[in-house]
Backbone as CSV, one residue per row, in Angstrom:
resi,resn,N_x,N_y,N_z,CA_x,CA_y,CA_z,C_x,C_y,C_z
1,MET,-81.485,242.391,8.486,-81.655,243.152,9.696,-80.289,243.415,10.315
2,CYS,-80.071,244.650,10.758,-78.823,245.023,11.407,-79.095,245.321,12.874
3,MET,-78.136,244.970,13.696,-78.212,245.259,15.114,-77.156,246.303,15.416
4,GLU,-77.524,247.369,16.134,-76.562,248.409,16.468,-76.011,248.184,17.868
5,HIS,-74.712,248.414,17.999,-74.027,248.343,19.290,-73.145,249.570,19.418
6,LYS,-73.043,250.108,20.617,-72.121,251.212,20.891,-70.806,250.610,21.373
7,ILE,-69.716,251.102,20.802,-68.383,250.658,21.195,-67.573,251.902,21.515
8,THR,-66.871,251.876,22.637,-66.069,253.003,23.092,-64.621,252.809,22.676
9,CYS,-64.010,253.903,22.239,-62.605,253.831,21.820,-61.708,253.615,23.041
10,GLN,-60.463,253.284,22.780,-59.529,252.919,23.840,-59.245,254.044,24.826
11,CYS,-59.274,255.296,24.376,-59.010,256.397,25.305,-60.272,256.829,26.047
12,GLY,-61.435,256.314,25.639,-62.684,256.611,26.321,-63.352,257.916,25.919
13,ARG,-62.795,258.637,24.956,-63.361,259.927,24.549,-64.579,259.788,23.647
14,SER,-64.644,258.695,22.914,-65.712,258.549,21.919,-66.384,257.188,22.020
15,SER,-67.691,257.212,21.869,-68.476,255.985,21.808,-69.292,256.071,20.528
16,VAL,-69.120,255.085,19.651,-69.765,255.161,18.339,-70.636,253.937,18.073
17,GLY,-71.603,254.139,17.201,-72.513,253.064,16.835,-71.946,252.199,15.724
18,PHE,-72.048,250.904,15.916,-71.682,249.922,14.898,-72.918,249.130,14.539
19,GLN,-73.026,248.767,13.269,-74.082,247.870,12.826,-73.455,246.558,12.393
20,PHE,-74.169,245.483,12.669,-73.716,244.141,12.336,-74.773,243.490,11.447
21,ARG,-74.488,243.451,10.161,-75.429,242.944,9.158,-75.897,241.530,9.488
22,ASP,-77.186,241.351,9.442,-77.834,240.061,9.665,-77.438,239.411,10.989
23,GLN,-76.826,240.182,11.863,-76.385,239.687,13.172,-75.489,238.460,13.049
24,VAL,-74.717,238.402,11.979,-73.806,237.274,11.765,-72.679,237.312,12.784
25,LEU,-72.139,238.505,13.019,-71.034,238.654,13.958,-71.520,239.278,15.257
26,PRO,-70.939,238.876,16.374,-71.250,239.533,17.640,-70.399,240.797,17.784
27,ALA,-70.757,241.649,18.724,-69.977,242.865,18.973,-68.533,242.532,19.338
28,GLU,-68.303,241.347,19.859,-66.947,240.927,20.231,-66.027,240.760,19.023
29,ALA,-66.572,240.838,17.816,-65.726,240.798,16.618,-64.825,242.028,16.556
30,VAL,-65.214,243.101,17.253,-64.354,244.280,17.368,-63.564,244.125,18.661
31,SER,-62.262,243.919,18.523,-61.444,243.760,19.731,-61.055,245.104,20.317
32,SER,-60.874,246.125,19.464,-60.526,247.468,19.929,-60.972,248.493,18.902
33,LEU,-61.252,249.675,19.398,-61.573,250.814,18.545,-60.682,251.965,18.978
34,TYR,-60.093,252.648,18.009,-59.215,253.778,18.285,-59.715,254.994,17.517
35,CYS,-59.993,256.076,18.233,-60.377,257.330,17.588,-59.101,258.023,17.097
36,PRO,-59.217,259.110,16.343,-58.002,259.787,15.870,-57.084,260.255,17.002
37,LYS,-57.654,260.522,18.175,-56.820,260.971,19.296,-56.019,259.840,19.928
38,CYS,-56.528,258.615,19.869,-55.800,257.502,20.498,-55.200,256.530,19.488
39,SER,-55.358,256.800,18.195,-54.844,255.858,17.193,-53.417,256.151,16.753
40,GLY,-52.898,257.303,17.127,-51.599,257.731,16.630,-50.443,256.792,16.900
41,ASP,-50.401,256.179,18.062,-49.280,255.305,18.428,-49.582,253.826,18.233
42,VAL,-50.708,253.524,17.632,-51.102,252.125,17.452,-50.399,251.554,16.222
43,PRO,-49.642,250.464,16.389,-49.041,249.834,15.206,-50.147,249.199,14.358
44,PHE,-50.247,249.639,13.109,-51.325,249.184,12.239,-51.011,247.806,11.678
45,GLU,-51.958,246.882,11.848,-51.829,245.513,11.351,-52.932,245.279,10.317
46,PRO,-52.597,245.346,9.025,-53.629,245.251,7.983,-54.408,243.940,7.970
47,GLN,-53.857,242.867,8.526,-54.571,241.585,8.545,-55.748,241.605,9.516
48,THR,-55.690,242.506,10.511,-56.739,242.531,11.526,-57.370,243.903,11.725
49,MET,-56.873,244.919,11.024,-57.338,246.284,11.273,-57.794,246.983,9.998
50,LEU,-58.670,247.961,10.200,-59.120,248.825,9.116,-58.984,250.264,9.602
51,ASN,-58.419,251.118,8.769,-58.286,252.538,9.086,-59.269,253.311,8.219
52,ASP,-60.174,254.011,8.859,-61.124,254.851,8.131,-60.964,256.281,8.618
53,ASN,-60.176,257.045,7.871,-60.029,258.467,8.153,-59.496,258.729,9.563
54,GLY,-58.539,257.938,9.997,-57.931,258.135,11.310,-58.539,257.303,12.424
55,TRP,-59.686,256.714,12.185,-60.296,255.794,13.142,-59.824,254.389,12.780
56,ILE,-59.361,253.649,13.770,-58.899,252.285,13.517,-59.815,251.300,14.233
57,ILE,-60.310,250.358,13.463,-61.098,249.255,14.017,-60.194,248.032,14.004
58,ALA,-59.980,247.448,15.181,-59.210,246.206,15.282,-60.209,245.070,15.444
59,PHE,-60.139,244.112,14.550,-61.058,242.979,14.568,-60.420,241.786,15.263
60,ASP,-61.228,241.042,15.982,-60.792,239.755,16.531,-61.085,238.724,15.451
61,MET,-60.075,238.435,14.654,-60.279,237.555,13.502,-60.564,236.112,13.916
62,GLU,-60.236,235.727,15.126,-60.625,234.394,15.614,-62.144,234.314,15.743
63,VAL,-62.740,235.337,16.331,-64.202,235.386,16.444,-64.814,235.390,15.046
64,VAL,-64.243,236.180,14.148,-64.756,236.261,12.773,-64.695,234.895,12.109
65,ARG,-63.575,234.211,12.237,-63.443,232.890,11.602,-64.427,231.872,12.181
66,LEU,-64.690,231.961,13.469,-65.663,231.051,14.083,-67.071,231.273,13.525
67,MET,-67.360,232.507,13.129,-68.699,232.852,12.658,-68.782,232.953,11.139
68,LYS,-67.717,232.589,10.428,-67.659,232.862,8.991,-68.684,232.103,8.154
69,GLN,-69.335,231.085,8.696,-70.337,230.376,7.904,-71.479,231.304,7.514
70,GLY,-71.697,232.381,8.250,-72.740,233.338,7.898,-72.281,234.409,6.930
71,LEU,-70.990,234.440,6.653,-70.435,235.420,5.718,-70.456,234.839,4.311
72,HIS,-70.400,235.691,3.327,-70.420,235.235,1.939,-69.016,235.180,1.356
73,THR,-68.067,234.745,2.175,-66.684,234.584,1.731,-65.988,233.575,2.636
74,ASN,-65.009,232.902,2.094,-64.222,231.970,2.902,-63.021,232.642,3.540
75,GLU,-62.640,233.803,3.023,-61.474,234.531,3.516,-61.869,235.947,3.934
76,PRO,-62.513,236.103,5.083,-62.925,237.445,5.497,-61.719,238.329,5.834
77,THR,-61.779,239.547,5.378,-60.754,240.545,5.680,-61.423,241.708,6.406
78,PRO,-60.651,242.548,7.078,-61.261,243.730,7.695,-62.037,244.578,6.686
79,GLU,-61.489,244.725,5.483,-62.175,245.510,4.453,-63.512,244.878,4.070
80,TYR,-63.516,243.573,3.906,-64.747,242.866,3.557,-65.793,243.049,4.660
81,LEU,-65.397,242.849,5.906,-66.333,242.967,7.026,-66.961,244.359,7.065
82,PHE,-66.134,245.373,6.873,-66.613,246.751,6.930,-67.452,247.103,5.705
83,ASP,-66.899,246.868,4.525,-67.563,247.288,3.284,-68.867,246.546,3.011
84,GLU,-68.953,245.306,3.434,-70.174,244.528,3.208,-71.186,244.673,4.340
85,GLY,-70.851,245.492,5.342,-71.799,245.805,6.401,-71.861,244.811,7.545
86,TYR,-70.978,243.828,7.558,-71.007,242.853,8.654,-70.540,243.467,9.964
87,CYS,-69.736,244.503,9.872,-69.288,245.247,11.045,-68.858,246.623,10.550
88,THR,-69.754,247.590,10.667,-69.517,248.896,10.054,-70.146,249.998,10.895
89,TRP,-69.757,251.238,10.598,-70.360,252.365,11.310,-71.871,252.383,11.089
90,THR,-72.577,252.923,12.059,-73.976,253.264,11.845,-73.943,254.590,11.097
91,GLY,-74.194,254.554,9.824,-74.072,255.751,9.002,-72.777,255.735,8.215
92,MET,-72.413,256.884,7.680,-71.239,256.979,6.814,-69.938,257.200,7.568
93,SER,-70.021,257.649,8.813,-68.834,257.922,9.619,-69.152,257.578,11.071
94,PRO,-68.149,257.557,11.931,-68.413,257.194,13.330,-69.401,258.125,14.036
95,THR,-69.426,259.385,13.647,-70.316,260.349,14.304,-71.530,260.702,13.446
96,ASP,-71.751,259.963,12.395,-72.803,260.285,11.430,-74.196,260.319,12.045
97,SER,-74.500,259.408,12.927,-75.848,259.378,13.521,-76.174,260.700,14.197
98,GLU,-75.273,261.160,15.051,-75.502,262.407,15.773,-75.420,263.611,14.842
99,ASP,-74.426,263.607,13.952,-74.245,264.736,13.038,-75.461,264.929,12.140
100,SER,-75.973,263.849,11.579,-77.096,263.982,10.644,-78.363,264.445,11.355
101,ILE,-78.575,264.004,12.575,-79.752,264.460,13.334,-79.657,265.958,13.580
102,ARG,-78.484,266.421,13.992,-78.287,267.841,14.259,-78.471,268.667,12.980
103,GLU,-77.845,268.239,11.898,-77.948,268.969,10.632,-79.385,268.975,10.106
104,ARG,-80.031,267.837,10.173,-81.395,267.712,9.648,-82.390,268.517,10.480
105,SER,-82.151,268.659,11.783,-83.095,269.381,12.639,-83.232,270.839,12.213
106,GLU,-82.158,271.422,11.700,-82.235,272.799,11.208,-83.139,272.889,9.982
107,ILE,-83.063,271.909,9.127,-83.880,271.909,7.907,-85.341,271.624,8.243
108,ILE,-85.580,270.729,9.173,-86.946,270.339,9.541,-87.737,271.526,10.086
109,LYS,-87.063,272.468,10.712,-87.740,273.656,11.244,-88.473,274.424,10.141
110,ARG,-88.028,274.285,8.906,-88.629,275.011,7.780,-89.860,274.306,7.201
111,ALA,-90.130,273.095,7.624,-91.194,272.291,7.008,-92.561,272.964,7.070
112,LYS,-92.924,273.532,8.208,-94.249,274.145,8.338,-94.304,275.539,7.724
113,VAL,-93.158,276.195,7.651,-93.113,277.552,7.109,-93.225,277.543,5.591
114,ASP,-92.449,276.676,4.951,-92.427,276.616,3.486,-92.150,275.171,3.062
115,PRO,-93.203,274.345,2.943,-93.012,272.921,2.629,-92.228,272.667,1.341
116,GLN,-92.456,273.466,0.314,-91.731,273.275,-0.950,-90.233,273.510,-0.757
117,GLN,-89.907,274.598,-0.067,-88.500,274.915,0.177,-87.871,273.855,1.083
118,TYR,-88.646,273.383,2.040,-88.171,272.327,2.935,-87.755,271.094,2.138
119,LEU,-88.610,270.635,1.227,-88.287,269.453,0.424,-87.058,269.689,-0.448
120,HIS,-86.973,270.864,-1.024,-85.806,271.215,-1.840,-84.536,271.199,-0.986
121,ASP,-84.593,271.843,0.176,-83.423,271.927,1.057,-83.009,270.557,1.581
122,LEU,-83.991,269.717,1.889,-83.683,268.381,2.402,-82.963,267.546,1.342
123,LYS,-83.450,267.620,0.119,-82.813,266.878,-0.970,-81.396,267.404,-1.231
124,ALA,-81.256,268.715,-1.281,-79.938,269.320,-1.521,-78.975,268.968,-0.391
125,TRP,-79.459,269.002,0.837,-78.622,268.656,1.990,-78.108,267.226,1.870
126,GLY,-78.972,266.304,1.518,-78.559,264.907,1.391,-77.474,264.724,0.346
127,MET,-77.630,265.365,-0.779,-76.629,265.246,-1.854,-75.313,265.905,-1.446
128,GLN,-75.398,267.120,-0.930,-74.190,267.847,-0.539,-73.469,267.146,0.609
129,ARG,-74.229,266.592,1.499,-73.667,265.891,2.644,-72.859,264.683,2.196
130,GLY,-73.410,263.893,1.282,-72.685,262.740,0.759,-71.397,263.151,0.070
131,GLU,-71.469,264.220,-0.705,-70.274,264.725,-1.387,-69.238,265.217,-0.382
132,ARG,-69.703,265.920,0.663,-68.786,266.429,1.693,-68.099,265.284,2.430
133,LEU,-68.866,264.269,2.811,-68.280,263.129,3.524,-67.279,262.386,2.645
134,ALA,-67.574,262.272,1.369,-66.630,261.630,0.443,-65.356,262.460,0.333
135,ALA,-65.503,263.778,0.227,-64.337,264.659,0.128,-63.497,264.612,1.404
136,GLU,-64.154,264.398,2.547,-63.427,264.288,3.812,-62.684,262.962,3.921
137,GLY,-63.018,262.014,3.044,-62.291,260.750,3.016,-62.956,259.581,3.713
138,TRP,-64.227,259.703,4.087,-64.899,258.589,4.758,-65.139,257.457,3.774
139,ARG,-64.723,256.289,4.161,-64.716,255.108,3.293,-66.080,254.805,2.669
140,LYS,-67.134,254.778,3.473,-68.458,254.425,2.951,-68.976,255.469,1.970
141,ALA,-68.683,256.729,2.210,-69.120,257.787,1.294,-68.253,257.800,0.043
142,ARG,-66.974,257.627,0.231,-66.018,257.685,-0.882,-66.210,256.527,-1.847
143,ASP,-66.384,255.336,-1.314,-66.490,254.142,-2.145,-67.915,253.824,-2.559
144,GLY,-68.855,254.659,-2.129,-70.244,254.411,-2.492,-70.852,253.245,-1.736
145,ASN,-70.225,252.868,-0.629,-70.737,251.755,0.173,-71.719,252.312,1.182
146,SER,-72.976,252.150,0.908,-73.997,252.648,1.824,-74.859,251.496,2.303
147,VAL,-74.201,250.483,2.818,-74.923,249.322,3.338,-75.848,249.805,4.435
148,SER,-77.096,249.419,4.360,-78.055,249.836,5.373,-78.901,248.653,5.793
149,ALA,-79.634,248.887,6.860,-80.475,247.816,7.408,-81.580,247.450,6.464
């Protein structure tokens, strides 16, 4: 089971959904979030940070270490936390939840008009969307990491 939390970036322009796999980590495991607009001047620290396509997640590794008994590793890294779903975007990118709802709503309008075409379009959209997100460089799409609840 995953619990979703909204976290706002440091400049306040963006608030994104995070999922925490099995509720092992609290939301406080994220010490800071930087969107592409506020991440430019942030000194990147690979021991505590993960960069996903210009978004930087800074982890409070003290909190992570205190909770590591629920993790399946003795040496948690930012990459491990993100890729294994212990602290990751809700969806494939920070804005994926909203983007997918908007994109899917256009396709859903066709369901009553032409159900066969609707099913075809929905399947094609899902495949093309994953390919597009991977091409854009999103970590979960690119690496095939689709950890879900």
